[in-house]
One Martini backbone bead per residue (centre of mass of N, CA, C, O) as a GRO file, in nm:
protein
  545
    1MET     BB    1  -0.834  -7.528  -0.949
    2ASN     BB    2  -0.777  -7.430  -1.243
    3ALA     BB    3  -0.540  -7.346  -1.477
    4ARG     BB    4  -0.659  -7.071  -1.555
    5ASN     BB    5  -0.682  -6.942  -1.268
    6LYS     BB    6  -0.388  -6.980  -1.187
    7LYS     BB    7  -0.268  -6.798  -1.410
    8PHE     BB    8  -0.414  -6.537  -1.328
    9LEU     BB    9  -0.308  -6.515  -1.036
   10SER     BB   10  -0.008  -6.502  -1.109
   11MET     BB   11  -0.025  -6.232  -1.262
   12ILE     BB   12  -0.119  -6.056  -1.027
   13LEU     BB   13   0.121  -6.108  -0.835
   14ALA     BB   14   0.340  -6.003  -1.024
   15MET     BB   15   0.239  -5.710  -1.049
   16PHE     BB   16   0.257  -5.642  -0.747
   17LEU     BB   17   0.563  -5.684  -0.716
   18VAL     BB   18   0.652  -5.467  -0.921
   19LEU     BB   19   0.519  -5.217  -0.790
   20GLN     BB   20   0.690  -5.217  -0.525
   21PHE     BB   21   0.969  -5.137  -0.702
   22LEU     BB   22   0.870  -4.875  -0.771
   23PRO     BB   23   0.895  -4.555  -0.779
   24PHE     BB   24   0.703  -4.343  -0.603
   25ASN     BB   25   0.722  -4.069  -0.791
   26THR     BB   26   0.574  -4.184  -1.045
   27PHE     BB   27   0.273  -4.093  -0.919
   28ALA     BB   28   0.315  -3.790  -0.999
   29ALA     BB   29   0.089  -3.643  -1.157
   30ASP     BB   30   0.034  -3.390  -1.381
   31GLU     BB   31  -0.273  -3.326  -1.304
   32GLU     BB   32  -0.166  -3.210  -1.000
   33VAL     BB   33  -0.090  -2.940  -1.068
   34GLN     BB   34  -0.165  -2.692  -0.830
   35MET     BB   35  -0.378  -2.820  -0.623
   36SER     BB   36  -0.294  -2.664  -0.351
   37GLY     BB   37  -0.274  -2.331  -0.401
   38ARG     BB   38   0.033  -2.302  -0.397
   39GLU     BB   39   0.365  -2.164  -0.373
   40ALA     BB   40   0.692  -2.143  -0.334
   41VAL     BB   41   0.695  -1.884  -0.129
   42ASP     BB   42   0.524  -2.049   0.099
   43TYR     BB   43   0.810  -2.173   0.164
   44ALA     BB   44   1.100  -2.247   0.327
   45LEU     BB   45   1.117  -2.512   0.147
   46PHE     BB   46   1.187  -2.555  -0.215
   47SER     BB   47   1.150  -2.837  -0.448
   48ALA     BB   48   1.101  -2.893  -0.803
   49SER     BB   49   1.206  -3.160  -0.845
   50ARG     BB   50   1.117  -3.495  -0.970
   51GLU     BB   51   1.402  -3.663  -0.943
   52ASN     BB   52   1.515  -3.505  -0.689
   53ALA     BB   53   1.590  -3.498  -0.381
   54LEU     BB   54   1.559  -3.366  -0.069
   55LEU     BB   55   1.881  -3.314   0.080
   56LEU     BB   56   1.966  -3.384   0.426
   57ASN     BB   57   2.301  -3.355   0.588
   58GLY     BB   58   2.288  -3.362   0.946
   59SER     BB   59   2.282  -3.337   1.286
   60ARG     BB   60   2.119  -3.047   1.277
   61ILE     BB   61   1.770  -2.978   1.208
   62SER     BB   62   1.592  -2.659   1.167
   63ILE     BB   63   1.239  -2.587   1.082
   64LYS     BB   64   1.048  -2.288   1.021
   65GLY     BB   65   0.811  -2.425   0.833
   66ASP     BB   66   0.743  -2.520   0.523
   67VAL     BB   67   0.770  -2.819   0.311
   68HIS     BB   68   0.868  -2.881  -0.044
   69THR     BB   69   0.853  -3.170  -0.273
   70ASN     BB   70   0.849  -3.334  -0.598
   71ALA     BB   71   0.974  -3.560  -0.428
   72ASP     BB   72   1.184  -3.656  -0.202
   73PHE     BB   73   1.241  -3.674   0.153
   74VAL     BB   74   1.581  -3.654   0.288
   75TYR     BB   75   1.719  -3.765   0.600
   76GLN     BB   76   2.066  -3.744   0.739
   77GLY     BB   77   2.089  -3.802   1.091
   78SER     BB   78   2.000  -3.707   1.423
   79GLU     BB   79   1.830  -3.417   1.402
   80LEU     BB   80   1.474  -3.334   1.345
   81VAL     BB   81   1.301  -3.017   1.288
   82ILE     BB   82   0.949  -2.942   1.194
   83ASP     BB   83   0.763  -2.638   1.210
   84GLY     BB   84   0.552  -2.807   1.010
   85VAL     BB   85   0.506  -2.896   0.682
   86CYS     BB   86   0.585  -3.210   0.508
   87GLU     BB   87   0.611  -3.224   0.161
   88ALA     BB   88   0.566  -3.507  -0.068
   89SER     BB   89   0.540  -3.663  -0.376
   90GLY     BB   90   0.668  -3.875  -0.226
   91LYS     BB   91   0.876  -3.939   0.028
   92VAL     BB   92   0.936  -3.961   0.386
   93SER     BB   93   1.281  -3.954   0.510
   94ALA     BB   94   1.415  -4.045   0.862
   95LYS     BB   95   1.655  -4.228   0.926
   96ASN     BB   96   1.809  -4.266   1.222
   97ALA     BB   97   1.621  -4.041   1.362
   98LYS     BB   98   1.531  -3.757   1.545
   99ALA     BB   99   1.195  -3.687   1.469
  100LEU     BB  100   1.009  -3.362   1.439
  101ILE     BB  101   0.691  -3.348   1.283
  102THR     BB  102   0.400  -3.197   1.256
  103LYS     BB  103   0.359  -3.279   0.934
  104GLU     BB  104   0.289  -3.542   0.703
  105ILE     BB  105   0.312  -3.552   0.328
  106GLU     BB  106   0.229  -3.776   0.092
  107CYS     BB  107   0.158  -3.749  -0.229
  108ALA     BB  108   0.181  -3.470  -0.327
  109PRO     BB  109   0.130  -3.217  -0.507
  110ILE     BB  110   0.237  -3.060  -0.773
  111ILE     BB  111   0.470  -2.775  -0.784
  112GLU     BB  112   0.555  -2.515  -0.952
  113MET     BB  113   0.779  -2.295  -1.038
  114SER     BB  114   0.820  -1.968  -0.979
  115ASP     BB  115   0.852  -1.639  -1.121
  116TYR     BB  116   1.069  -1.371  -0.961
  117THR     BB  117   1.277  -1.204  -1.128
  118THR     BB  118   1.145  -0.930  -1.187
  119GLU     BB  119   1.097  -0.840  -0.895
  120ILE     BB  120   1.393  -0.862  -0.798
  121LYS     BB  121   1.518  -0.664  -1.005
  122THR     BB  122   1.354  -0.414  -0.935
  123ILE     BB  123   1.465  -0.380  -0.650
  124ALA     BB  124   1.777  -0.391  -0.709
  125SER     BB  125   1.792  -0.145  -0.923
  126GLU     BB  126   1.779   0.098  -0.716
  127ASN     BB  127   2.075  -0.030  -0.593
  128ALA     BB  128   2.306  -0.087  -0.848
  129GLU     BB  129   2.543  -0.298  -0.995
  130ILE     BB  130   2.607  -0.342  -1.348
  131PHE     BB  131   2.698  -0.637  -1.536
  132GLU     BB  132   2.830  -0.804  -1.854
  133ALA     BB  133   2.985  -1.008  -1.656
  134ASP     BB  134   3.182  -1.164  -1.478
  135GLN     BB  135   3.234  -1.191  -1.111
  136LYS     BB  136   3.528  -1.128  -0.900
  137TYR     BB  137   3.601  -1.193  -0.546
  138HIS     BB  138   3.879  -1.090  -0.334
  139GLY     BB  139   3.957  -1.149   0.018
  140ASN     BB  140   3.931  -1.108   0.355
  141SER     BB  141   3.725  -0.848   0.318
  142ILE     BB  142   3.398  -0.846   0.190
  143VAL     BB  143   3.203  -0.570   0.045
  144PHE     BB  144   2.868  -0.482  -0.027
  145GLU     BB  145   2.707  -0.166  -0.096
  146LYS     BB  146   2.557  -0.305  -0.331
  147SER     BB  147   2.395  -0.430  -0.564
  148ILE     BB  148   2.435  -0.728  -0.776
  149ILE     BB  149   2.441  -0.741  -1.140
  150ALA     BB  150   2.493  -1.031  -1.357
  151ASN     BB  151   2.594  -1.131  -1.685
  152GLY     BB  152   2.651  -1.415  -1.518
  153SER     BB  153   2.890  -1.476  -1.283
  154ILE     BB  154   2.954  -1.523  -0.918
  155PHE     BB  155   3.258  -1.472  -0.720
  156VAL     BB  156   3.338  -1.556  -0.371
  157ASN     BB  157   3.669  -1.508  -0.210
  158GLY     BB  158   3.731  -1.564   0.149
  159SER     BB  159   3.691  -1.487   0.492
  160LYS     BB  160   3.487  -1.233   0.455
  161PHE     BB  161   3.125  -1.163   0.416
  162THR     BB  162   2.937  -0.853   0.334
  163THR     BB  163   2.572  -0.788   0.307
  164ASN     BB  164   2.247  -0.594   0.232
  165ASP     BB  165   2.209  -0.702  -0.056
  166TYR     BB  166   2.172  -0.796  -0.379
  167ILE     BB  167   2.220  -1.113  -0.567
  168ILE     BB  168   2.265  -1.131  -0.929
  169ALA     BB  169   2.249  -1.402  -1.173
  170THR     BB  170   2.232  -1.580  -1.465
  171LYS     BB  171   2.415  -1.775  -1.327
  172ASP     BB  172   2.640  -1.843  -1.111
  173ILE     BB  173   2.682  -1.881  -0.746
  174SER     BB  174   2.988  -1.834  -0.543
  175ILE     BB  175   3.050  -1.895  -0.187
  176ASN     BB  176   3.391  -1.881  -0.049
  177VAL     BB  177   3.355  -1.852   0.294
  178ALA     BB  178   3.398  -1.867   0.620
  179LYS     BB  179   3.228  -1.587   0.665
  180SER     BB  180   2.875  -1.495   0.651
  181GLU     BB  181   2.694  -1.170   0.610
  182ILE     BB  182   2.347  -1.158   0.505
  183GLY     BB  183   2.086  -0.923   0.532
  184PHE     BB  184   2.071  -0.790   0.849
  185LYS     BB  185   1.896  -0.534   0.792
  186ASP     BB  186   1.664  -0.587   0.532
  187GLY     BB  187   1.749  -0.793   0.337
  188SER     BB  188   1.801  -1.060   0.098
  189VAL     BB  189   1.883  -1.168  -0.246
  190ILE     BB  190   1.969  -1.484  -0.396
  191CYS     BB  191   2.007  -1.495  -0.757
  192SER     BB  192   1.961  -1.758  -1.006
  193GLU     BB  193   1.825  -1.787  -1.311
  194THR     BB  194   2.001  -2.069  -1.440
  195GLY     BB  195   2.172  -2.157  -1.200
  196ASN     BB  196   2.387  -2.199  -0.931
  197ILE     BB  197   2.416  -2.234  -0.567
  198THR     BB  198   2.713  -2.186  -0.352
  199PHE     BB  199   2.821  -2.298  -0.025
  200ASN     BB  200   3.141  -2.233   0.142
  201GLY     BB  201   3.166  -2.286   0.501
  202SER     BB  202   3.155  -2.251   0.846
  203GLU     BB  203   2.977  -1.966   0.838
  204VAL     BB  204   2.624  -1.889   0.774
  205ASN     BB  205   2.439  -1.571   0.748
  206ILE     BB  206   2.089  -1.525   0.662
  207LYS     BB  207   1.866  -1.260   0.540
  208GLY     BB  208   1.632  -1.420   0.329
  209ILE     BB  209   1.658  -1.522  -0.022
  210ILE     BB  210   1.693  -1.827  -0.199
  211TYR     BB  211   1.725  -1.838  -0.573
  212ALA     BB  212   1.692  -2.143  -0.799
  213PRO     BB  213   1.479  -2.238  -1.043
  214LYS     BB  214   1.716  -2.415  -1.236
  215GLY     BB  215   1.883  -2.508  -0.985
  216THR     BB  216   2.138  -2.567  -0.739
  217VAL     BB  217   2.152  -2.586  -0.385
  218THR     BB  218   2.465  -2.579  -0.215
  219ILE     BB  219   2.558  -2.685   0.122
  220ASN     BB  220   2.885  -2.629   0.286
  221SER     BB  221   2.837  -2.631   0.637
  222GLY     BB  222   2.857  -2.609   0.967
  223ILE     BB  223   2.686  -2.324   0.985
  224PHE     BB  224   2.341  -2.265   0.888
  225THR     BB  225   2.162  -1.950   0.864
  226LEU     BB  226   1.805  -1.890   0.786
  227LYS     BB  227   1.614  -1.592   0.757
  228GLY     BB  228   1.385  -1.757   0.552
  229ARG     BB  229   1.426  -1.873   0.207
  230LEU     BB  230   1.434  -2.182  -0.005
  231LEU     BB  231   1.448  -2.176  -0.371
  232ALA     BB  232   1.460  -2.473  -0.578
  233ASN     BB  233   1.515  -2.735  -0.778
  234LYS     BB  234   1.765  -2.806  -0.585
  235ILE     BB  235   1.863  -2.962  -0.262
  236ILE     BB  236   2.177  -2.938  -0.068
  237PHE     BB  237   2.293  -3.068   0.252
  238ARG     BB  238   2.627  -3.027   0.411
  239GLY     BB  239   2.661  -3.070   0.764
  240SER     BB  240   2.575  -2.981   1.089
  241THR     BB  241   2.399  -2.697   1.087
  242LEU     BB  242   2.041  -2.627   1.032
  243ASN     BB  243   1.875  -2.298   1.017
  244VAL     BB  244   1.522  -2.233   0.955
  245GLN     BB  245   1.343  -1.907   0.943
  246SER     BB  246   1.030  -1.820   0.876
  247SER     BB  247   0.836  -1.538   0.744
  248LYS     BB  248   0.610  -1.310   0.621
  249GLU     BB  249   0.831  -1.088   0.548
  250ASP     BB  250   0.990  -1.227   0.321
  251ILE     BB  251   0.805  -1.152   0.073
  252ASP     BB  252   0.896  -0.846   0.059
  253LEU     BB  253   1.157  -0.914  -0.118
  254ILE     BB  254   0.957  -0.953  -0.372
  255TYR     BB  255   0.686  -0.838  -0.239
  256ARG     BB  256   0.616  -0.501  -0.134
  257GLU     BB  257   0.326  -0.486  -0.119
  258THR     BB  258   0.054  -0.345   0.120
  259ASP     BB  259  -0.117  -0.141  -0.070
  260ILE     BB  260  -0.433  -0.017  -0.206
  261ILE     BB  261  -0.487   0.305  -0.366
  262PHE     BB  262  -0.753   0.484  -0.441
  263ASP     BB  263  -0.891   0.699  -0.598
  264GLN     BB  264  -1.141   0.884  -0.636
  265ILE     BB  265  -1.476   0.781  -0.578
  266ARG     BB  266  -1.766   0.784  -0.710
  267ASN     BB  267  -2.099   0.744  -0.655
  268GLU     BB  268  -2.145   0.774  -0.977
  269TYR     BB  269  -2.199   0.613  -1.306
  270GLU     BB  270  -2.235   0.622  -1.628
  271CYS     BB  271  -2.368   0.459  -1.869
  272ASN     BB  272  -2.194   0.388  -2.164
  273ILE     BB  273  -1.917   0.481  -2.023
  274GLU     BB  274  -1.591   0.549  -2.002
  275HIS     BB  275  -1.391   0.482  -1.711
  276LYS     BB  276  -1.152   0.598  -1.477
  277ILE     BB  277  -0.939   0.388  -1.272
  278SER     BB  278  -0.726   0.468  -1.003
  279PHE     BB  279  -0.404   0.349  -0.862
  280THR     BB  280  -0.191   0.274  -0.571
  281ILE     BB  281   0.112   0.113  -0.486
  282VAL     BB  282   0.241   0.023  -0.164
  283ASP     BB  283   0.442   0.011   0.095
  284LYS     BB  284   0.514   0.012   0.437
  285PHE     BB  285   0.624   0.328   0.376
  286GLY     BB  286   0.449   0.454   0.124
  287LYS     BB  287   0.594   0.351  -0.126
  288PRO     BB  288   0.598   0.319  -0.441
  289VAL     BB  289   0.525   0.034  -0.666
  290PRO     BB  290   0.663  -0.095  -0.934
  291ASN     BB  291   0.577  -0.351  -1.152
  292VAL     BB  292   0.284  -0.444  -1.076
  293ILE     BB  293   0.094  -0.722  -1.113
  294CYS     BB  294  -0.257  -0.707  -1.200
  295SER     BB  295  -0.561  -0.836  -1.131
  296ILE     BB  296  -0.896  -0.828  -1.280
  297SER     BB  297  -1.227  -0.795  -1.138
  298VAL     BB  298  -1.581  -0.827  -1.222
  299THR     BB  299  -1.909  -0.769  -1.191
  300GLY     BB  300  -2.160  -0.830  -1.374
  301ASN     BB  301  -2.162  -0.617  -1.679
  302ALA     BB  302  -1.885  -0.539  -1.662
  303THR     BB  303  -1.594  -0.386  -1.816
  304ALA     BB  304  -1.244  -0.507  -1.816
  305PRO     BB  305  -0.944  -0.565  -1.775
  306SER     BB  306  -0.743  -0.839  -1.659
  307SER     BB  307  -0.482  -0.641  -1.657
  308VAL     BB  308  -0.211  -0.464  -1.477
  309THR     BB  309   0.068  -0.222  -1.457
  310THR     BB  310   0.270  -0.051  -1.283
  311ASN     BB  311   0.445   0.220  -1.276
  312SER     BB  312   0.706   0.421  -1.166
  313ASP     BB  313   0.469   0.540  -0.951
  314GLY     BB  314   0.261   0.293  -0.881
  315ARG     BB  315   0.059   0.331  -1.120
  316ALA     BB  316  -0.289   0.271  -1.232
  317THR     BB  317  -0.515   0.234  -1.521
  318ILE     BB  318  -0.860   0.176  -1.579
  319ILE     BB  319  -1.121   0.064  -1.796
  320ILE     BB  320  -1.473   0.119  -1.736
  321SER     BB  321  -1.795  -0.044  -1.800
  322ASP     BB  322  -2.169  -0.014  -1.827
  323SER     BB  323  -2.511  -0.105  -1.937
  324MET     BB  324  -2.612  -0.119  -1.645
  325ASN     BB  325  -2.825  -0.071  -1.367
  326GLU     BB  326  -2.564  -0.099  -1.126
  327SER     BB  327  -2.380  -0.279  -0.883
  328ILE     BB  328  -2.027  -0.318  -0.859
  329THR     BB  329  -1.724  -0.521  -0.834
  330LEU     BB  330  -1.389  -0.421  -0.784
  331THR     BB  331  -1.083  -0.618  -0.826
  332ILE     BB  332  -0.750  -0.613  -0.685
  333THR     BB  333  -0.468  -0.837  -0.766
  334THR     BB  334  -0.177  -0.963  -0.663
  335LYS     BB  335   0.079  -1.196  -0.662
  336LYS     BB  336   0.090  -1.187  -0.345
  337GLY     BB  337  -0.244  -1.143  -0.265
  338LEU     BB  338  -0.321  -0.866  -0.277
  339SER     BB  339  -0.649  -0.719  -0.191
  340LYS     BB  340  -0.904  -0.496  -0.350
  341SER     BB  341  -1.232  -0.346  -0.304
  342ILE     BB  342  -1.499  -0.191  -0.501
  343VAL     BB  343  -1.788   0.009  -0.538
  344LEU     BB  344  -1.993   0.056  -0.834
  345ASN     BB  345  -2.226   0.298  -0.960
  346PHE     BB  346  -2.465   0.252  -1.212
  347VAL     BB  347  -2.631   0.488  -1.434
  348LYS     BB  348  -2.927   0.602  -1.595
  349ASN     BB  349  -3.032   0.894  -1.714
  350GLN     BB  350  -2.791   1.078  -1.605
  351ALA     BB  351  -2.630   1.329  -1.435
  352ILE     BB  352  -2.297   1.419  -1.370
  353ILE     BB  353  -2.152   1.538  -1.065
  354ASN     BB  354  -1.841   1.747  -1.028
  355LEU     BB  355  -1.710   1.871  -0.726
  356TYR     BB  356  -1.472   2.127  -0.625
  357ILE     BB  357  -1.383   2.225  -0.291
  358VAL     BB  358  -1.253   2.541  -0.190
  359ASP     BB  359  -1.058   2.777  -0.068
  360ASN     BB  360  -0.876   3.080  -0.083
  361ASN     BB  361  -0.612   2.863  -0.065
  362ASN     BB  362  -0.679   2.590  -0.229
  363LEU     BB  363  -0.821   2.416  -0.013
  364PRO     BB  364  -0.988   2.166   0.092
  365VAL     BB  365  -1.345   2.119   0.158
  366SER     BB  366  -1.492   1.959   0.409
  367GLY     BB  367  -1.839   1.924   0.457
  368ALA     BB  368  -1.980   2.048   0.235
  369GLN     BB  369  -2.292   2.184   0.144
  370ILE     BB  370  -2.526   2.056  -0.103
  371THR     BB  371  -2.804   2.224  -0.225
  372VAL     BB  372  -3.076   2.085  -0.416
  373LEU     BB  373  -3.299   2.255  -0.647
  374SER     BB  374  -3.577   2.224  -0.821
  375LEU     BB  375  -3.724   2.388  -1.126
  376ASP     BB  376  -3.900   2.126  -1.182
  377SER     BB  377  -4.203   2.001  -1.109
  378ALA     BB  378  -4.155   1.702  -1.255
  379ALA     BB  379  -3.921   1.641  -1.092
  380ASP     BB  380  -3.720   1.486  -0.918
  381ASN     BB  381  -3.578   1.582  -0.648
  382ALA     BB  382  -3.655   1.868  -0.518
  383SER     BB  383  -3.457   1.784  -0.265
  384LYS     BB  384  -3.100   1.786  -0.200
  385VAL     BB  385  -2.817   1.646  -0.010
  386PHE     BB  386  -2.467   1.712  -0.010
  387TYR     BB  387  -2.109   1.608   0.041
  388SER     BB  388  -1.792   1.663   0.102
  389ASN     BB  389  -1.492   1.537   0.120
  390GLU     BB  390  -1.162   1.535   0.219
  391GLN     BB  391  -1.099   1.637  -0.097
  392GLY     BB  392  -1.354   1.825  -0.183
  393ILE     BB  393  -1.551   1.607  -0.302
  394ALA     BB  394  -1.852   1.595  -0.519
  395ASP     BB  395  -2.052   1.310  -0.605
  396PHE     BB  396  -2.331   1.300  -0.838
  397SER     BB  397  -2.676   1.246  -0.938
  398LEU     BB  398  -2.919   1.359  -1.193
  399PRO     BB  399  -3.176   1.445  -1.345
  400GLU     BB  400  -3.292   1.593  -1.593
  401GLY     BB  401  -3.249   1.955  -1.559
  402ASN     BB  402  -3.326   2.221  -1.330
  403TYR     BB  403  -3.103   2.403  -1.096
  404THR     BB  404  -3.018   2.475  -0.757
  405PHE     BB  405  -2.713   2.578  -0.603
  406LYS     BB  406  -2.598   2.533  -0.256
  407ILE     BB  407  -2.281   2.638  -0.112
  408GLY     BB  408  -2.169   2.535   0.221
  409LYS     BB  409  -2.030   2.650   0.547
  410ASP     BB  410  -1.933   2.688   0.837
  411ASN     BB  411  -1.752   2.993   0.813
  412TYR     BB  412  -1.876   3.030   0.518
  413LYS     BB  413  -1.951   3.156   0.217
  414GLN     BB  414  -2.210   3.140   0.021
  415VAL     BB  415  -2.286   2.961  -0.283
  416VAL     BB  416  -2.487   3.055  -0.576
  417TYR     BB  417  -2.676   2.871  -0.826
  418GLU     BB  418  -2.964   2.941  -0.982
  419LYS     BB  419  -2.887   2.795  -1.280
  420ILE     BB  420  -2.875   2.445  -1.379
  421SER     BB  421  -2.821   2.257  -1.669
  422LEU     BB  422  -2.910   1.914  -1.724
  423THR     BB  423  -2.779   1.625  -1.903
  424ALA     BB  424  -2.808   1.327  -1.998
  425GLY     BB  425  -2.475   1.186  -1.994
  426ASN     BB  426  -2.349   1.423  -1.855
  427VAL     BB  427  -2.081   1.632  -1.724
  428TYR     BB  428  -2.061   1.827  -1.426
  429SER     BB  429  -1.798   2.065  -1.374
  430ASN     BB  430  -1.656   2.220  -1.068
  431THR     BB  431  -1.504   2.499  -0.900
  432ILE     BB  432  -1.536   2.586  -0.556
  433ILE     BB  433  -1.518   2.896  -0.376
  434LEU     BB  434  -1.468   2.933  -0.031
  435GLN     BB  435  -1.507   3.186   0.192
  436LYS     BB  436  -1.399   3.300   0.474
  437LEU     BB  437  -1.559   3.485   0.716
  438LEU     BB  438  -1.277   3.464   0.876
  439ASN     BB  439  -0.997   3.611   0.826
  440GLU     BB  440  -0.711   3.739   0.836
  441ILE     BB  441  -0.506   3.902   1.048
  442PHE     BB  442  -0.412   4.250   1.056
  443VAL     BB  443  -0.088   4.384   1.134
  444GLN     BB  444   0.101   4.657   1.132
  445TYR     BB  445   0.285   4.566   1.391
  446LYS     BB  446   0.483   4.277   1.468
  447THR     BB  447   0.698   4.479   1.599
  448ILE     BB  448   0.776   4.576   1.937
  449LEU     BB  449   0.862   4.778   2.192
  450THR     BB  450   0.969   4.804   2.497
  451ASN     BB  451   0.867   5.060   2.705
  452GLN     BB  452   0.667   5.156   2.457
  453PRO     BB  453   0.434   5.327   2.325
  454VAL     BB  454   0.188   5.171   2.102
  455LYS     BB  455   0.025   5.211   1.790
  456ASN     BB  456  -0.202   4.950   1.661
  457ARG     BB  457  -0.330   4.814   1.379
  458ILE     BB  458  -0.638   4.623   1.357
  459SER     BB  459  -0.753   4.379   1.111
  460VAL     BB  460  -1.067   4.248   0.954
  461LYS     BB  461  -1.243   4.018   0.749
  462VAL     BB  462  -1.607   3.993   0.734
  463LEU     BB  463  -1.818   3.755   0.556
  464TYR     BB  464  -2.108   3.901   0.612
  465GLU     BB  465  -2.420   3.952   0.613
  466LYS     BB  466  -2.679   4.122   0.672
  467ASN     BB  467  -2.788   4.048   1.001
  468GLN     BB  468  -2.567   3.815   1.108
  469LEU     BB  469  -2.503   4.014   1.334
  470ARG     BB  470  -2.406   4.138   1.670
  471SER     BB  471  -2.483   4.382   1.930
  472GLU     BB  472  -2.515   4.430   2.269
  473THR     BB  473  -2.437   4.738   2.242
  474GLN     BB  474  -2.415   5.065   2.146
  475ASN     BB  475  -2.078   5.058   2.212
  476SER     BB  476  -2.065   4.811   2.017
  477THR     BB  477  -1.945   4.532   1.834
  478PRO     BB  478  -1.910   4.217   1.667
  479VAL     BB  479  -1.592   4.297   1.711
  480GLU     BB  480  -1.332   4.148   1.916
  481LEU     BB  481  -1.041   4.208   2.118
  482PHE     BB  482  -0.787   3.983   2.235
  483MET     BB  483  -0.553   3.922   2.519
  484MET     BB  484  -0.298   3.744   2.655
  485ASN     BB  485  -0.183   3.686   2.955
  486ALA     BB  486   0.043   3.560   3.186
  487SER     BB  487  -0.205   3.354   3.289
  488GLY     BB  488  -0.385   3.273   3.022
  489GLU     BB  489  -0.580   3.512   2.978
  490TRP     BB  490  -0.856   3.659   2.825
  491LEU     BB  491  -0.843   4.004   2.728
  492SER     BB  492  -0.995   4.289   2.662
  493LYS     BB  493  -0.926   4.569   2.413
  494GLY     BB  494  -1.175   4.577   2.220
  495PHE     BB  495  -1.316   4.720   1.931
  496LEU     BB  496  -1.413   4.678   1.601
  497PHE     BB  497  -1.472   4.880   1.314
  498ASP     BB  498  -1.659   4.990   1.066
  499ASN     BB  499  -1.440   5.192   0.905
  500GLY     BB  500  -1.344   5.312   1.197
  501ASN     BB  501  -1.658   5.450   1.265
  502LEU     BB  502  -1.911   5.442   1.482
  503SER     BB  503  -2.054   5.730   1.469
  504ILE     BB  504  -2.130   5.693   1.162
  505ASN     BB  505  -2.219   5.368   1.130
  506GLY     BB  506  -2.257   5.223   1.375
  507ASP     BB  507  -2.435   4.898   1.365
  508GLU     BB  508  -2.390   4.854   1.081
  509ILE     BB  509  -2.414   4.585   0.843
  510LYS     BB  510  -2.194   4.481   0.596
  511ALA     BB  511  -2.083   4.348   0.330
  512ASP     BB  512  -1.764   4.268   0.342
  513GLN     BB  513  -1.641   4.365   0.612
  514VAL     BB  514  -1.414   4.593   0.757
  515TYR     BB  515  -1.235   4.564   1.057
  516THR     BB  516  -1.114   4.838   1.276
  517ASN     BB  517  -0.825   4.943   1.489
  518ILE     BB  518  -0.666   5.127   1.748
  519PHE     BB  519  -0.405   5.010   1.969
  520ASP     BB  520  -0.264   4.988   2.284
  521PHE     BB  521   0.091   4.938   2.358
  522ASN     BB  522   0.273   4.839   2.684
  523GLU     BB  523   0.548   4.657   2.711
  524THR     BB  524   0.789   4.501   2.954
  525GLN     BB  525   0.820   4.225   2.794
  526GLN     BB  526   0.954   3.983   2.632
  527GLY     BB  527   0.778   3.846   2.344
  528LYS     BB  528   0.465   3.699   2.282
  529LEU     BB  529   0.158   3.786   2.137
  530ARG     BB  530  -0.183   3.700   2.195
  531LEU     BB  531  -0.444   3.707   1.956
  532LYS     BB  532  -0.811   3.765   1.940
  533ILE     BB  533  -1.093   3.713   1.738
  534VAL     BB  534  -1.441   3.804   1.786
  535VAL     BB  535  -1.753   3.687   1.655
  536TYR     BB  536  -2.089   3.799   1.663
  537ARG     BB  537  -2.390   3.634   1.624
  538ALA     BB  538  -2.731   3.633   1.577
  539ASP     BB  539  -2.765   3.323   1.701
  540GLY     BB  540  -2.544   3.342   1.962
  541THR     BB  541  -2.288   3.287   1.831
  542GLN     BB  542  -1.927   3.219   1.776
  543ILE     BB  543  -1.619   3.332   1.633
  544SER     BB  544  -1.261   3.254   1.595
  545LYS     BB  545  -0.885   3.376   1.555
   0.00000   0.00000   0.00000
C-alpha cells in the first residue's frame, strides 16, 4: 500500500472514531418534524425538548400508554414497565434496571409540541375564578371549589390539597403539599402557559392532564399516580413510585367534542348559488361545545372556506357553492380528529322546492307524501312522489314548468295546490298545514260525581270528505264511543251523530263534520274513565283516538 492510500485510510478511520463520540440526538434532523403523524396529546408522557433527556429516577415506574421524547429517554432505578411504545429521537437507556417495554424506537422523528392553551382555557372559563396576579394558598387543608386562572404564578403550600377543577397559570405552578387529590371526579388539567410545574409531596394522585408546553415538569414525590397524561417541554421525576395510566377519555379534557350534528340537508342544491350549511358540535352529554376550530374539505368543483370556528352555541355555518352538476362530499374535521362527512347533490337548470309540513298544532309531520303532477305535456317527470323527513321537511328539485302538488298522509286531510309555476334557479318554499282527520275529543264535563246519574255531551270533529266513511246499519253512524270497564275491556256506549240528529240527517256524511251525542254516566267508584272514539272508513279500515 503506497503512502497516499495509507494517508486516506487513516483519515477515514479518524472520522469514524469522532462520529462514535458525538451525541446521538444530534442526528434528529429538522426535516423529520411531524413525520410520525401523531401529536403530543397522543402520548401518556411527551417531552418536547431536543436538548434535555426525559429523565425518570425511581425504584418502580409503571406507564400504560406510549412515551415520546425528542431527545434521550433515561431511566435510573430498579423496575420499569411501559405498556406501550417508548419513542426517543435519541437513545432509550434503562441501565441496571429490570425493564419491560412493549416496543422501543430509537432515532424517532421529532414531534413539535402542540398548543392546547385556548381549548383548555375555554373549558376552565365555564366555572372559574380569574385573577390578574400571582395567587398563593396556604393551610392544612386547601380546597379549590372552582377552576383557578391566574395571570401570573400559582403557589399551593399545605398538608392536604383537593380539587376537581382546572388550574391554569401564565407562569409557574408549584404544589408543595404532603398529599394531593386532584381531578378525581371529572378530571382536571394543570396548565402552565410559559412556566414550570413542580410537585413536592409524599403522595400525589391526579386524574387528568399536566401540561407545560414551554417549561419543565418536576416531580419530587414518594408516590405519584397520574390517571391521564403528562405533556411538557422537559420532564423530571425523582421519587419512589410513578404510576401513569392513560386512556382515550383523557383527550376529552382538552377536546370535548364527540359528535358533529348537521342541520337538515336538502336532497339537491342549485348550481352557481351560494348555500349555507350549518352544524353543531356537542360533547358526550349532548351539550354544545364552543370555540372548536374545524377544518373543511370538499371534493369535486365545490368551493368552501378552509376552516371555521363554532360560536358560543357550538354552531358554525359555512358557505358552499358549485358550478358543476355533480355530487360532492363535504367533510368537517376538528383538531381532536373527530370527522364527519355528508354528500351534497348539485343540479343545474332546476327549481328547488323546500316544503315544511306541520299539523294543526304546528308539530312536524314526518312521512307525509307529496305527489307532483306535471301540467306541461313536454316536461319530464310527469308524476313523482316525495316524502317529508322526521323534521317535516321535504326538499327536492324539478325542471322548470307548471305542477300540481298533492300533500297528504293517512289520518290527515289532503292539501292540494292545483297550479304551481316553477322557474329554474329559483327556490319555492312553503309551510303546509295538514289537519288531523280525527281531532281532539271534546267532553262537556270532565269531572262527574259518583252515584249520581249524569248526562255528558261528547263531541269530535272528523275531517273526512263525503263518502269516505261508512255506517254498517241504518241505525248507526260512522263514529262510535267506547268506554273501558274495570276488566280492561272496551264496551260500546253508542254512536255520535252528525249535527246530533240522526233522524234529520240520516247517514249523510258532510265535509268537516262535527259528530256529537249526549251519553249517560252513573259511576259508583272514584277514578278515571277511559273513552275512545272509533271512526269507520269506507275502505273497511278504522281509526281511533
